[in-house]
C-alpha positions in Angstrom: -16.2 116.0 153.4 -16.1 115.9 149.6 -15.1 119.6 149.6 -12.1 118.8 151.9 -11.0 115.9 149.7 -11.3 118.2 146.6 -9.1 120.8 148.3 -6.6 118.2 149.3 -6.3 116.8 145.8 -6.1 120.4 144.4 -3.1 121.2 146.7 -1.3 118.0 145.6 -1.8 118.9 141.9 -0.6 122.4 142.5 2.5 121.1 144.3 3.3 118.8 141.4 2.9 121.6 138.9 5.1 123.9 140.9 7.7 121.1 141.2 7.8 120.6 137.4 8.2 124.4 136.9 11.1 124.5 139.4 12.8 121.6 137.6 12.4 123.3 134.2 13.8 126.6 135.6 16.8 124.8 137.0 17.7 123.3 133.6 16.7 126.3 131.5 18.6 128.9 133.5 22.0 127.2 132.9 23.0 126.8 136.6 26.7 126.0 136.7 27.8 122.6 138.2 29.4 124.2 141.2 26.3 126.2 142.1 24.2 123.4 143.4 24.7 120.1 145.2 24.4 116.9 143.1 23.9 114.9 146.3 21.5 115.7 149.1 23.2 113.8 151.9 20.1 114.5 154.2 17.9 112.4 151.8 17.2 108.9 153.3 16.1 107.7 149.9 19.3 108.7 148.2 19.7 107.6 144.6 23.2 106.5 143.8 24.8 108.5 141.0 26.1 106.4 138.1 29.9 107.1 137.9 32.4 105.9 135.3 36.2 105.8 135.9 38.0 104.5 132.8 41.7 103.6 132.8 44.1 106.5 133.2 46.1 107.7 130.2 49.8 107.0 130.2 50.9 110.4 128.8 54.6 109.7 129.0 54.2 106.4 127.1 56.8 104.5 129.2 56.0 101.1 130.5 56.8 102.2 134.1 53.3 103.8 134.3 51.3 101.1 132.6 50.5 99.3 135.9 49.6 102.5 137.7 47.3 103.6 134.9 45.2 100.5 135.7 45.6 100.3 139.5 44.9 104.0 140.3 41.5 104.1 138.6 40.6 101.0 140.7 41.8 102.7 143.9 39.8 105.8 143.0 36.6 103.8 142.3 36.9 101.8 145.5 37.5 105.0 147.5 34.4 106.8 146.2 32.2 103.7 146.2 33.0 103.4 149.9 30.9 106.5 150.6 27.7 104.9 149.4 26.8 107.7 147.1 27.9 106.2 143.8 27.1 103.4 141.5 30.3 102.4 139.7 29.8 101.4 136.1 31.3 98.3 134.6 34.2 99.1 132.3 33.2 96.4 129.9 30.2 98.6 128.9 32.4 101.6 128.0 32.2 102.8 124.4 35.8 103.9 124.2 39.4 102.7 123.5 40.6 101.5 126.9 44.2 101.6 125.8 44.1 105.2 124.7 41.3 106.9 126.7 40.2 110.5 126.0 40.8 112.7 129.1 40.0 116.2 127.9 36.5 117.8 127.4 37.4 118.6 123.8 38.2 114.9 123.1 35.4 113.2 125.0 32.2 112.1 123.2 29.8 112.6 126.1 27.0 110.9 124.2 28.9 107.7 124.4 28.8 108.0 128.2 25.2 109.1 128.6 24.2 106.2 126.3 25.4 103.7 129.0 23.8 105.6 131.8 26.8 107.6 133.0 26.1 110.9 134.8 29.5 111.6 136.2 32.9 110.7 134.6 36.4 110.9 136.0 39.4 110.8 133.7 43.0 110.8 134.6 46.5 111.1 133.0 49.9 110.1 134.3 53.4 111.3 133.3 56.9 111.4 134.7 58.7 114.8 134.9 62.0 115.4 136.6 61.8 112.1 138.5 58.4 112.9 139.9 55.0 111.6 138.8 52.3 114.1 137.7 48.7 113.0 138.0 46.0 114.9 136.2 42.4 114.2 137.3 39.1 115.6 136.1 35.5 115.2 137.0 32.9 115.8 134.3 29.1 116.1 134.2 28.3 114.0 131.2 24.7 115.2 130.8 25.8 118.9 130.6 29.1 118.0 128.9 31.0 120.2 131.3 34.0 119.8 133.6 33.3 120.2 137.3 36.8 119.7 138.7 40.3 119.7 137.3 43.3 118.9 139.6 47.0 118.2 139.1 49.2 116.5 141.7 52.9 115.9 141.7 54.9 113.5 144.0 56.8 110.3 144.4 55.4 106.9 143.6 54.5 106.3 147.2 52.3 109.4 147.2 49.8 108.0 144.8 47.3 106.9 147.5 47.4 110.4 149.0 46.8 112.0 145.6 43.8 109.8 144.9 42.3 110.4 148.3 42.8 114.2 148.0 41.0 114.2 144.7 38.2 112.1 146.1 37.9 114.7 148.9 37.6 117.4 146.2 34.9 115.4 144.4 32.9 114.9 147.7 33.2 118.6 148.5 31.9 119.8 145.1 29.0 117.3 145.2 28.0 117.4 148.9 29.7 120.3 150.5 31.7 117.9 152.8 35.2 116.5 152.1 34.3 113.0 153.1 36.1 110.6 155.4 39.3 110.0 153.5 41.6 111.7 156.0 40.2 109.9 159.0 41.0 106.6 160.9 39.0 104.2 163.1 40.1 103.0 166.5 38.5 99.8 167.8 39.0 97.0 170.2 40.2 93.6 169.2 41.1 90.3 170.9 43.6 89.4 168.2 46.6 89.4 170.6 44.7 87.3 173.2 43.8 90.4 175.3 41.4 93.2 174.4 43.6 96.0 173.0 43.1 99.1 170.9 43.9 98.9 167.1 43.7 101.7 164.6 42.9 101.2 160.9 42.4 103.5 157.9 38.9 104.9 157.3 38.1 101.9 155.1 39.3 99.3 157.5 42.6 98.7 155.8 46.0 98.3 157.5 44.9 97.8 161.1 47.7 98.2 163.6 47.9 97.6 167.3 48.0 100.8 169.3 47.9 99.7 172.9 50.1 97.0 174.4 49.1 96.7 178.0 48.6 92.9 178.0 45.3 93.3 179.7 41.7 94.5 179.1 41.6 97.9 177.3 38.3 99.8 176.8 36.6 103.0 175.6 39.0 104.6 173.0 38.3 108.3 172.5 39.9 110.7 170.0 40.7 114.3 170.8 39.1 116.7 168.4 42.5 117.6 166.8 43.3 113.8 166.4 46.5 114.1 168.3 45.5 112.4 171.6 43.7 109.1 172.5 42.1 108.6 175.9 41.1 105.2 177.1 40.6 102.8 180.0 43.0 99.9 180.7 43.2 97.2 183.4 47.0 97.2 183.0 47.5 97.6 186.8 44.5 95.4 187.6 42.0 98.2 188.0 40.2 100.4 185.4 42.6 103.4 185.1 42.4 106.2 182.6 45.2 106.7 180.1 45.8 109.8 177.9 48.3 109.2 175.2 49.8 111.3 172.4 49.6 109.5 169.0 52.8 111.1 167.6 55.0 111.7 170.6 56.1 109.4 173.4 53.8 111.1 175.9 51.4 109.2 178.3 49.4 110.4 181.2 48.0 107.9 183.7 45.2 108.5 186.2 45.5 105.8 188.8 43.3 107.2 191.6 40.7 105.4 193.7 37.8 103.7 192.0 37.0 103.3 188.3 37.9 105.7 185.5 35.9 105.0 182.4 34.2 106.3 179.2 36.3 109.4 178.4 35.0 111.9 175.8 37.0 115.0 174.7 35.5 118.4 174.7 35.4 119.8 171.1 38.2 122.2 170.4 39.7 122.0 173.9 42.4 120.0 175.7 39.7 118.8 178.2 37.7 115.7 178.5 34.8 114.3 180.5 35.0 110.9 182.1 33.2 108.8 184.7 35.0 108.5 188.0 33.9 106.8 191.2 36.3 108.0 193.9 33.4 109.5 195.8 31.6 106.2 195.9 29.2 106.8 193.1 29.8 106.8 189.4 29.6 110.4 188.3 30.9 112.4 185.3 33.7 114.9 185.8 35.4 117.4 183.6 39.2 116.9 183.4 42.1 118.8 181.9 44.1 116.9 179.2 46.7 116.3 181.9 44.2 114.5 184.1 43.3 117.1 186.7 39.7 117.5 187.8 38.2 120.8 186.8 34.7 120.2 188.1 31.9 117.6 188.6 29.3 117.6 185.8 26.6 115.2 187.2 25.2 114.6 190.6 22.6 111.8 191.0 22.2 108.6 192.9 22.1 106.5 189.7 25.2 105.9 187.8 26.2 108.5 185.1 28.4 107.3 182.3 29.2 107.5 178.6 29.3 111.3 178.0 29.3 112.6 174.4 29.5 116.3 173.4 27.6 118.4 171.0 29.8 119.8 168.2 29.7 123.2 169.9 30.6 121.8 173.3 27.7 123.6 174.8 25.7 120.4 175.6 26.6 116.9 176.8 24.6 113.8 176.4 25.2 110.9 178.8 23.6 107.7 180.1 22.1 107.6 183.6 20.1 105.2 185.7 18.5 108.0 187.7 15.0 107.0 186.4 15.6 103.3 187.1 16.8 102.0 183.8 19.7 103.3 181.6 18.4 106.2 179.6 20.0 109.1 177.7 20.0 112.6 179.1 21.2 115.9 177.8 22.9 118.6 180.0 23.1 122.2 179.0 26.5 123.4 180.2 25.5 127.1 180.6 22.3 126.5 182.7 23.2 123.1 184.2 19.7 122.0 183.2 19.3 118.3 182.5 16.5 116.8 180.5 15.7 113.2 179.6 16.0 112.4 175.9 14.9 108.8 175.5 11.7 107.3 176.8 11.2 104.2 174.6 13.2 101.1 175.3 14.3 99.9 178.7 18.0 100.0 178.1 19.4 102.9 176.0 23.2 103.4 176.0 26.3 104.3 174.1 25.2 107.7 172.7 27.3 109.5 170.0 26.4 113.0 169.0 26.3 113.7 165.3 29.0 116.0 163.8 26.1 118.0 162.3 24.6 118.5 165.8 21.1 117.4 164.9 21.0 113.7 166.0 22.3 111.3 168.5 22.9 107.7 167.5 22.7 105.1 170.3 22.2 101.4 171.0 19.0 100.2 172.7 17.4 97.0 173.9 13.8 97.2 172.9 13.0 93.5 172.9 15.3 90.5 173.0 18.2 92.0 171.0 20.3 95.2 171.0 19.8 97.5 167.9 21.0 100.9 166.8 18.7 103.9 166.7 19.0 107.6 165.9 17.0 110.4 167.6 16.7 114.1 167.1 18.2 116.1 169.9 14.7 117.4 170.8 13.6 113.8 171.4 11.6 113.5 168.2 11.9 111.2 165.1 13.3 108.0 166.7 14.5 105.8 163.9 15.6 102.1 164.1 18.6 101.4 161.8 19.3 97.7 162.5 16.9 94.9 162.9 16.9 91.0 163.1 20.7 90.7 162.6 22.1 89.8 166.0 23.2 92.4 168.5 24.3 95.7 167.2 26.1 98.1 169.5 28.6 101.0 170.0 27.7 103.2 167.0 30.1 106.0 166.0 29.6 108.8 163.5 32.0 109.4 160.7 33.5 112.9 160.8 31.2 114.2 158.0 28.1 112.6 159.6 27.4 110.5 156.5 28.3 107.0 157.9 28.1 105.1 161.1 30.5 102.4 162.3 29.3 99.8 164.8 29.9 96.3 166.0 27.5 93.4 165.3 27.2 89.7 166.0 25.2 89.0 162.8 27.9 86.6 161.5 28.7 85.0 164.9 31.5 86.7 166.7 31.4 90.5 167.0 32.9 92.3 164.0 33.0 96.0 162.9 30.5 97.1 160.2 29.5 100.4 158.7 26.2 101.8 157.3 24.9 105.1 156.0 23.4 107.6 158.4 20.0 106.2 157.4 20.9 102.5 158.0 21.4 101.6 154.3 24.4 99.8 152.7 25.3 97.8 155.9 28.5 96.0 155.3 31.4 94.6 157.2 34.4 96.9 157.5 37.3 94.9 159.0 38.3 91.3 158.4 40.7 90.0 161.0 40.8 87.1 163.5 39.2 87.5 167.0 36.5 89.8 168.0 36.3 93.5 167.1 34.2 95.9 169.0 33.7 99.6 170.0 34.7 101.4 166.8 35.5 105.1 167.3 35.9 107.3 164.2 38.6 110.0 164.3 38.1 113.6 163.1 39.2 114.3 159.5 42.6 115.6 160.5 44.6 112.4 160.6 47.6 112.3 158.3 47.7 109.4 155.8 
């Protein structure tokens, strides 16, 4: 027994020594900033990186850019802080001249930044040229004293938000390998108009606009993988019909056949979708063309089969079925037609959404008196509860980069939309508007701002 304990402690000590050697090698071999990830987005114990964003420099000197030199750094800070990866440093602690900030590596005293805990620094400069505004933005590693990114954008005054978001996407790509969520939108249901209709907001919940106008209950919004089509169910004609609508053109396809038509889910990379239809008398999942024609039946069981969600490759489909007595999540392999049960804990597991990374499925479950959100590996292992003791939490939806989850919760009374990281941290309300908001659905990162 003592020998086993000695061996265990020896292994721990050796691992610690090896870890220290690896760390020393990383810093002594001079690895460039773009050769490693600053942020391990698979780490559930992620430490937020201290980031400083001083006022931008008005290079032209004209008063017309003074306001933007203050507002754009705020916009950039808010955009990056939204990701949950950064700790934004208070500008009152900066050891610099806020009215004339240094923006080039040759000008910056990096010790002044590391002294207040800064690890990453973003500087910016603005100037007018030929009636257009040029924005220069740079990301620095203050510890190494090196520039990681340098970008210049040119456009009109109303292009500034797009410039900032594009640079933020560059920052995220260099630090995580993913471009973030800045080119995405969120569809959700709201009772603001008196009837439950679909609304669409920007990725951060700003500028929500009504999308559907049926004057009756509308449900289950679903984005196509190219972001050009929205499928959903509406009771506009008094029954649950399926609608397929183009977001940019005046095109609408309506399926008004017998029975219910609910829970659409687009096949990745194809103009096809799965949906639950009941024209045969039982609720089964069918594969449809984007024009609404049935290609084939995908499920066949006595219990209801609903809420399909596709793996990123489109080779597997998860769905909810009552074939075992209570709603549980199953996975169907499209090549072999083999179906296996995924969830076994909890008596009511519904609303699955397959991660863009392909490794997990997020879902809502009743495992007691309330409904909470869980993730589970696609092999059925590592079930993790993300919400607890905060009302009912339902309808989880992954962000397109797999780093965030949107969901609706009753933690403040009426149901509202919230977001959290993929590990359940940084839970915060996303949208503030009257009425109830439910069933958020994150778009792919192809939506034009």
